[in-house]
A tleap script that builds the chain and sets N, CA, C and O, in Angstrom:
source leaprc.protein.ff14SB
mol = sequence {
  NMET ASN ALA VAL LEU PRO GLY ALA ILE ASP
  THR PRO MET LEU TRP ASP ASN PRO ASN VAL
  LYS ALA GLY LEU GLU LYS MET GLU MET THR
  ASP VAL GLY LYS PRO GLY ASP ILE ALA ASP
  VAL ILE VAL TYR LEU ALA SER ASP LYS ALA
  SER PHE VAL GLN GLY ALA ALA VAL ARG VAL
  ASP GLY GLY ARG LEU ASP ARG CLEU
}
set mol.1.N position { -89.638 103.238 41.340 }
set mol.1.CA position { -88.866 103.521 42.525 }
set mol.1.C position { -89.672 104.459 43.427 }
set mol.1.O position { -90.337 105.379 42.953 }
set mol.2.N position { -89.601 104.210 44.711 }
set mol.2.CA position { -90.285 105.038 45.705 }
set mol.2.C position { -89.254 105.683 46.619 }
set mol.2.O position { -88.108 105.239 46.680 }
set mol.3.N position { -89.654 106.712 47.318 }
set mol.3.CA position { -88.758 107.405 48.237 }
set mol.3.C position { -89.471 107.669 49.557 }
set mol.3.O position { -90.671 107.940 49.587 }
set mol.4.N position { -88.718 107.586 50.640 }
set mol.4.CA position { -89.224 107.940 51.963 }
set mol.4.C position { -88.552 109.248 52.364 }
set mol.4.O position { -87.327 109.361 52.338 }
set mol.5.N position { -89.364 110.233 52.733 }
set mol.5.CA position { -88.868 111.565 53.102 }
set mol.5.C position { -89.099 111.757 54.597 }
set mol.5.O position { -90.166 112.215 55.006 }
set mol.6.N position { -88.099 111.409 55.418 }
set mol.6.CA position { -88.296 111.486 56.867 }
set mol.6.C position { -88.211 112.916 57.382 }
set mol.6.O position { -87.470 113.746 56.856 }
set mol.7.N position { -88.977 113.174 58.408 }
set mol.7.CA position { -88.895 114.450 59.106 }
set mol.7.C position { -87.947 114.321 60.292 }
set mol.7.O position { -86.986 113.554 60.242 }
set mol.8.N position { -88.216 115.065 61.347 }
set mol.8.CA position { -87.389 115.020 62.558 }
set mol.8.C position { -87.654 113.699 63.277 }
set mol.8.O position { -88.780 113.399 63.672 }
set mol.9.N position { -86.591 112.922 63.433 }
set mol.9.CA position { -86.698 111.606 64.060 }
set mol.9.C position { -85.781 111.571 65.278 }
set mol.9.O position { -84.653 112.062 65.238 }
set mol.10.N position { -86.283 110.987 66.353 }
set mol.10.CA position { -85.571 110.925 67.629 }
set mol.10.C position { -84.338 110.026 67.524 }
set mol.10.O position { -84.370 108.844 67.865 }
set mol.11.N position { -83.257 110.628 67.041 }
set mol.11.CA position { -81.977 109.942 66.905 }
set mol.11.C position { -80.873 110.897 67.357 }
set mol.11.O position { -81.104 112.102 67.449 }
set mol.12.N position { -79.684 110.380 67.640 }
set mol.12.CA position { -78.579 111.277 67.995 }
set mol.12.C position { -78.300 112.316 66.916 }
set mol.12.O position { -77.897 113.437 67.227 }
set mol.13.N position { -78.509 111.961 65.659 }
set mol.13.CA position { -78.269 112.909 64.565 }
set mol.13.C position { -79.126 114.163 64.716 }
set mol.13.O position { -78.659 115.269 64.444 }
set mol.14.N position { -80.370 113.999 65.144 }
set mol.14.CA position { -81.246 115.152 65.344 }
set mol.14.C position { -80.745 116.009 66.501 }
set mol.14.O position { -80.588 117.221 66.359 }
set mol.15.N position { -80.496 115.382 67.637 }
set mol.15.CA position { -80.148 116.135 68.844 }
set mol.15.C position { -78.736 116.700 68.796 }
set mol.15.O position { -78.424 117.630 69.540 }
set mol.16.N position { -77.864 116.152 67.927 }
set mol.16.CA position { -76.510 116.686 67.760 }
set mol.16.C position { -76.445 117.789 66.709 }
set mol.16.O position { -75.389 118.388 66.504 }
set mol.17.N position { -77.563 118.059 66.044 }
set mol.17.CA position { -77.599 119.112 65.037 }
set mol.17.C position { -77.258 120.447 65.699 }
set mol.17.O position { -77.883 120.809 66.695 }
set mol.18.N position { -76.281 121.186 65.168 }
set mol.18.CA position { -75.877 122.454 65.789 }
set mol.18.C position { -77.029 123.453 65.951 }
set mol.18.O position { -77.072 124.178 66.945 }
set mol.19.N position { -77.950 123.505 65.004 }
set mol.19.CA position { -79.081 124.433 65.111 }
set mol.19.C position { -80.019 124.053 66.240 }
set mol.19.O position { -80.558 124.919 66.929 }
set mol.20.N position { -80.213 122.756 66.427 }
set mol.20.CA position { -81.070 122.284 67.523 }
set mol.20.C position { -80.373 122.530 68.856 }
set mol.20.O position { -80.988 123.016 69.805 }
set mol.21.N position { -79.085 122.192 68.921 }
set mol.21.CA position { -78.327 122.395 70.166 }
set mol.21.C position { -78.299 123.863 70.594 }
set mol.21.O position { -78.386 124.173 71.783 }
set mol.22.N position { -78.177 124.756 69.622 }
set mol.22.CA position { -78.098 126.190 69.923 }
set mol.22.C position { -79.472 126.811 70.151 }
set mol.22.O position { -79.565 127.985 70.510 }
set mol.23.N position { -80.527 126.050 69.948 }
set mol.23.CA position { -81.866 126.588 70.127 }
set mol.23.C position { -82.364 127.396 68.944 }
set mol.23.O position { -83.415 128.032 69.024 }
set mol.24.N position { -81.616 127.377 67.843 }
set mol.24.CA position { -82.034 128.115 66.650 }
set mol.24.C position { -83.196 127.427 65.953 }
set mol.24.O position { -84.006 128.070 65.285 }
set mol.25.N position { -83.267 126.124 66.115 }
set mol.25.CA position { -84.387 125.353 65.572 }
set mol.25.C position { -85.060 124.656 66.744 }
set mol.25.O position { -84.465 123.800 67.400 }
set mol.26.N position { -86.292 125.028 66.995 }
set mol.26.CA position { -87.046 124.477 68.125 }
set mol.26.C position { -87.687 123.155 67.727 }
set mol.26.O position { -88.230 123.015 66.631 }
set mol.27.N position { -87.615 122.202 68.623 }
set mol.27.CA position { -88.214 120.893 68.405 }
set mol.27.C position { -89.254 120.626 69.478 }
set mol.27.O position { -88.918 120.439 70.648 }
set mol.28.N position { -90.507 120.609 69.081 }
set mol.28.CA position { -91.578 120.173 69.976 }
set mol.28.C position { -91.610 118.656 69.919 }
set mol.28.O position { -91.521 118.083 68.833 }
set mol.29.N position { -91.734 117.999 71.045 }
set mol.29.CA position { -91.721 116.540 71.047 }
set mol.29.C position { -92.862 115.963 70.209 }
set mol.29.O position { -92.759 114.835 69.726 }
set mol.30.N position { -93.933 116.709 70.032 }
set mol.30.CA position { -95.027 116.229 69.174 }
set mol.30.C position { -94.621 116.231 67.700 }
set mol.30.O position { -95.276 115.590 66.878 }
set mol.31.N position { -93.547 116.944 67.361 }
set mol.31.CA position { -93.058 117.002 65.982 }
set mol.31.C position { -91.934 116.010 65.711 }
set mol.31.O position { -91.432 115.931 64.590 }
set mol.32.N position { -91.540 115.256 66.728 }
set mol.32.CA position { -90.418 114.329 66.586 }
set mol.32.C position { -90.955 112.900 66.546 }
set mol.32.O position { -91.635 112.440 67.464 }
set mol.33.N position { -90.626 112.216 65.452 }
set mol.33.CA position { -91.063 110.839 65.300 }
set mol.33.C position { -90.060 109.858 65.871 }
set mol.33.O position { -88.986 110.239 66.336 }
set mol.34.N position { -90.426 108.608 65.828 }
set mol.34.CA position { -89.563 107.533 66.294 }
set mol.34.C position { -89.001 106.782 65.080 }
set mol.34.O position { -89.634 106.757 64.025 }
set mol.35.N position { -87.830 106.178 65.220 }
set mol.35.CA position { -87.274 105.430 64.101 }
set mol.35.C position { -88.248 104.392 63.542 }
set mol.35.O position { -88.256 104.131 62.339 }
set mol.36.N position { -89.062 103.804 64.409 }
set mol.36.CA position { -90.041 102.822 63.949 }
set mol.36.C position { -91.059 103.400 62.993 }
set mol.36.O position { -91.600 102.675 62.159 }
set mol.37.N position { -91.334 104.700 63.095 }
set mol.37.CA position { -92.274 105.337 62.164 }
set mol.37.C position { -91.743 105.261 60.732 }
set mol.37.O position { -92.503 105.033 59.791 }
set mol.38.N position { -90.448 105.452 60.580 }
set mol.38.CA position { -89.817 105.370 59.263 }
set mol.38.C position { -89.740 103.913 58.820 }
set mol.38.O position { -90.034 103.585 57.670 }
set mol.39.N position { -89.340 103.047 59.746 }
set mol.39.CA position { -89.209 101.620 59.427 }
set mol.39.C position { -90.527 101.036 58.941 }
set mol.39.O position { -90.540 100.232 58.010 }
set mol.40.N position { -91.636 101.431 59.561 }
set mol.40.CA position { -92.947 100.903 59.163 }
set mol.40.C position { -93.261 101.232 57.700 }
set mol.40.O position { -93.797 100.396 56.973 }
set mol.41.N position { -92.929 102.440 57.278 }
set mol.41.CA position { -93.193 102.838 55.887 }
set mol.41.C position { -92.283 102.059 54.941 }
set mol.41.O position { -92.722 101.615 53.880 }
set mol.42.N position { -91.026 101.893 55.321 }
set mol.42.CA position { -90.094 101.142 54.476 }
set mol.42.C position { -90.541 99.690 54.347 }
set mol.42.O position { -90.512 99.121 53.256 }
set mol.43.N position { -90.954 99.094 55.458 }
set mol.43.CA position { -91.433 97.707 55.411 }
set mol.43.C position { -92.630 97.596 54.477 }
set mol.43.O position { -92.715 96.660 53.681 }
set mol.44.N position { -93.551 98.543 54.570 }
set mol.44.CA position { -94.716 98.523 53.685 }
set mol.44.C position { -94.285 98.633 52.221 }
set mol.44.O position { -94.717 97.840 51.385 }
set mol.45.N position { -93.434 99.615 51.911 }
set mol.45.CA position { -93.030 99.817 50.518 }
set mol.45.C position { -92.254 98.623 49.968 }
set mol.45.O position { -92.286 98.364 48.766 }
set mol.46.N position { -91.564 97.903 50.832 }
set mol.46.CA position { -90.803 96.727 50.394 }
set mol.46.C position { -91.671 95.466 50.314 }
set mol.46.O position { -91.222 94.430 49.824 }
set mol.47.N position { -92.892 95.557 50.788 }
set mol.47.CA position { -93.759 94.375 50.830 }
set mol.47.C position { -94.551 94.200 49.533 }
set mol.47.O position { -94.631 95.102 48.698 }
set mol.48.N position { -95.125 93.021 49.399 }
set mol.48.CA position { -95.996 92.747 48.251 }
set mol.48.C position { -97.249 93.617 48.269 }
set mol.48.O position { -97.863 93.843 47.227 }
set mol.49.N position { -97.629 94.106 49.446 }
set mol.49.CA position { -98.819 94.955 49.545 }
set mol.49.C position { -98.651 96.266 48.784 }
set mol.49.O position { -99.638 96.901 48.414 }
set mol.50.N position { -97.418 96.668 48.551 }
set mol.50.CA position { -97.150 97.914 47.837 }
set mol.50.C position { -96.682 97.650 46.407 }
set mol.50.O position { -96.053 98.510 45.792 }
set mol.51.N position { -96.983 96.480 45.883 }
set mol.51.CA position { -96.482 96.121 44.547 }
set mol.51.C position { -96.987 97.055 43.446 }
set mol.51.O position { -96.363 97.150 42.389 }
set mol.52.N position { -98.088 97.733 43.673 }
set mol.52.CA position { -98.652 98.638 42.663 }
set mol.52.C position { -98.306 100.101 42.956 }
set mol.52.O position { -98.754 100.995 42.239 }
set mol.53.N position { -97.527 100.349 43.987 }
set mol.53.CA position { -97.100 101.707 44.335 }
set mol.53.C position { -95.806 101.985 43.574 }
set mol.53.O position { -94.791 101.324 43.793 }
set mol.54.N position { -95.855 102.958 42.691 }
set mol.54.CA position { -94.692 103.294 41.868 }
set mol.54.C position { -94.483 104.799 41.854 }
set mol.54.O position { -95.435 105.553 41.651 }
set mol.55.N position { -93.269 105.239 42.064 }
set mol.55.CA position { -92.932 106.657 41.972 }
set mol.55.C position { -93.481 107.504 43.104 }
set mol.55.O position { -93.698 108.704 42.930 }
set mol.56.N position { -93.709 106.897 44.260 }
set mol.56.CA position { -94.264 107.647 45.390 }
set mol.56.C position { -93.144 108.262 46.224 }
set mol.56.O position { -92.100 107.646 46.440 }
set mol.57.N position { -93.377 109.466 46.680 }
set mol.57.CA position { -92.504 110.122 47.651 }
set mol.57.C position { -93.339 110.259 48.928 }
set mol.57.O position { -94.225 111.110 49.011 }
set mol.58.N position { -93.051 109.426 49.904 }
set mol.58.CA position { -93.858 109.367 51.118 }
set mol.58.C position { -93.195 110.211 52.202 }
set mol.58.O position { -92.129 109.871 52.716 }
set mol.59.N position { -93.845 111.307 52.530 }
set mol.59.CA position { -93.345 112.199 53.583 }
set mol.59.C position { -93.803 111.642 54.929 }
set mol.59.O position { -94.999 111.482 55.173 }
set mol.60.N position { -92.836 111.348 55.798 }
set mol.60.CA position { -93.124 110.787 57.120 }
set mol.60.C position { -92.591 111.784 58.144 }
set mol.60.O position { -91.493 111.626 58.678 }
set mol.61.N position { -93.397 112.820 58.405 }
set mol.61.CA position { -92.936 113.894 59.286 }
set mol.61.C position { -93.999 114.348 60.276 }
set mol.61.O position { -93.851 115.391 60.913 }
set mol.62.N position { -95.054 113.584 60.407 }
set mol.62.CA position { -96.115 113.940 61.353 }
set mol.62.C position { -96.803 115.250 61.013 }
set mol.62.O position { -97.477 115.827 61.867 }
set mol.63.N position { -96.651 115.734 59.783 }
set mol.63.CA position { -97.269 116.990 59.372 }
set mol.63.C position { -96.456 118.216 59.725 }
set mol.63.O position { -96.938 119.335 59.556 }
set mol.64.N position { -95.231 118.041 60.213 }
set mol.64.CA position { -94.407 119.177 60.652 }
set mol.64.C position { -94.140 120.168 59.526 }
set mol.64.O position { -94.216 121.379 59.734 }
set mol.65.N position { -93.830 119.663 58.340 }
set mol.65.CA position { -93.528 120.559 57.227 }
set mol.65.C position { -94.699 121.478 56.917 }
set mol.65.O position { -94.498 122.635 56.548 }
set mol.66.N position { -95.907 120.979 57.063 }
set mol.66.CA position { -97.094 121.810 56.823 }
set mol.66.C position { -97.212 122.950 57.834 }
set mol.66.O position { -97.785 123.997 57.535 }
set mol.67.N position { -96.671 122.740 59.021 }
set mol.67.CA position { -96.788 123.750 60.085 }
set mol.67.C position { -95.635 124.750 60.094 }
set mol.67.O position { -95.704 125.759 60.795 }
set mol.68.N position { -94.591 124.489 59.339 }
set mol.68.CA position { -93.443 125.411 59.325 }
set mol.68.C position { -93.722 126.638 58.506 }
set mol.68.O position { -92.863 127.512 58.391 }
savepdb mol mol.pdb
quit
């Protein structure tokens, strides 16, 4: 089994977050991904090309966690 660990993604859920709305959590647009960024990883993991990938936790956050 594999897991996708998404970071900040440009969706209503991100922008409706109370911390983001109040300015308590700053979002630089360079740190915000697009839904397609997550979809691309899921498509890969579901494909035959990833048949030998097992137990992976794929962080898809543009490196934001490293900068926090």
